[in-house]
N, C-alpha and C positions, 0 to 999 in steps of 0.2 A: 766348358766341362772341367778343365784343369782348375779353374778358380773355385768351382764348387767342391771339388775333391780336397783342395787345400783348406777351404773353410771347414769342411767336415773333419779333416785330420786335426786342424787347429782346435776346434771345440772338444774333440775327443782327448787331445793332449791337455787341455785346461781341466777337464773332468778328472783325468788320471792324475795330473799334478796336484789337484785339490785333494783327492783321495790319498795321495802320497804323503800329505801332511800328517795323517794319523796312522797310516799303515806302514809298518817298518820295512817291508821288502819292496815297496813301490817308491821310487825316487821322485821327488817333486821337481827339482831344478831342471833336469833334461827335458821333461815334458813341457814345462813353462817356456823354456827357451825354444823348443820345437813349435809351440803355439805362436810365439812371437814371430818366428821365422815364417810360418805358414800365413799368418795374418798380414805380415808386411808385404807378402807377394800376392795376396788375394783380396784383402779388404782393409782399406785404410781406416774405416770406422771401427772394426773390431780390434785392429792393432792399436788405435788410439785408446780405446776402452781398456785394453790389457795393460798398456804402458802407463796410462794416466789415471785410471779410475779403479782398477781392480786392486785386490789385496796384495798382489805381487808387483804392482807398478813401481813402487820405490826401489825394490831390489833390481828390477829389470833396467830401470833408468841408470841406476848406479853401476850395474854390470856393463851397460853400453858405454858409459863415460870412462870408467876406470879399469874394466876387466878384473875387478876384485870385489870382495865382499865389504859392506859397510862396517864400521866399528861396532862391536857388540853382537853382530849377527853370527859370527863363527862360534863363540861359546854357547849361544842359545841353540844353534843348530846341533852342535855336538851333544849338548845336554839332552835335547829331545831325541836324538838318535839313541843315546845310551838308555834313556827311560823306555822307549818303545821296544828296543831289543831285549832289555831286561824283562819286561813283561812277557814278551814272546818266549824267551828262554825259560821263564818260570812256568808258563802254561804248557809247553811242549814236553812230552814224556819220552819221545823217541830219540835215542842217542845220536843216530846219524843226522837227524834234522837239527839237533842242538849244535853238532859239530859244523854243519853247513851254515847255520846262523852265525856262529862265532867267526867262521871264515869270511862271510859277507860283511859282518860288523868290522872285522879287521881291515878289509879292503876299503870300506866306506870311511873309516876313521883316517886311514892313510891319505885317501883322496881329499877329505875335508882339511886335513892338516896342511896339505900342500897349496890350497887356494890362498892367494894373497889377500891381505886386508889393507885397505886404505885408511890411513889415520887422518885426523882433522886437518893437519897442515897440508897434506897432499890433496885433500878434497878442495881446498880453497884455491889452489894454484891451477 
């Protein structure tokens, strides 16, 4: 029963993480890390797929090895965050929602800024 629940939660997290790639208020990384955790404890097959075959696999392997982002990923992530939030801010006409979006954007950018990046020399060692 617990195995089935973890698999369901894992796949739900994969779906939400994938949606988070394009939706500004839905984070991708925590959901993908949750999916990896759930699959590691419930299904070696799904865990192997997520880590080695999915679109997120390279990032997951890099995070497991270095606890940091690969070179170039941070600027791309920040740019995507800024673009999606800019679109949201442009589409929303309600002032308090815009203020809320700006607050979330600020917290997210601070969080992203603090994540370490592994350079090429550190990757080889």
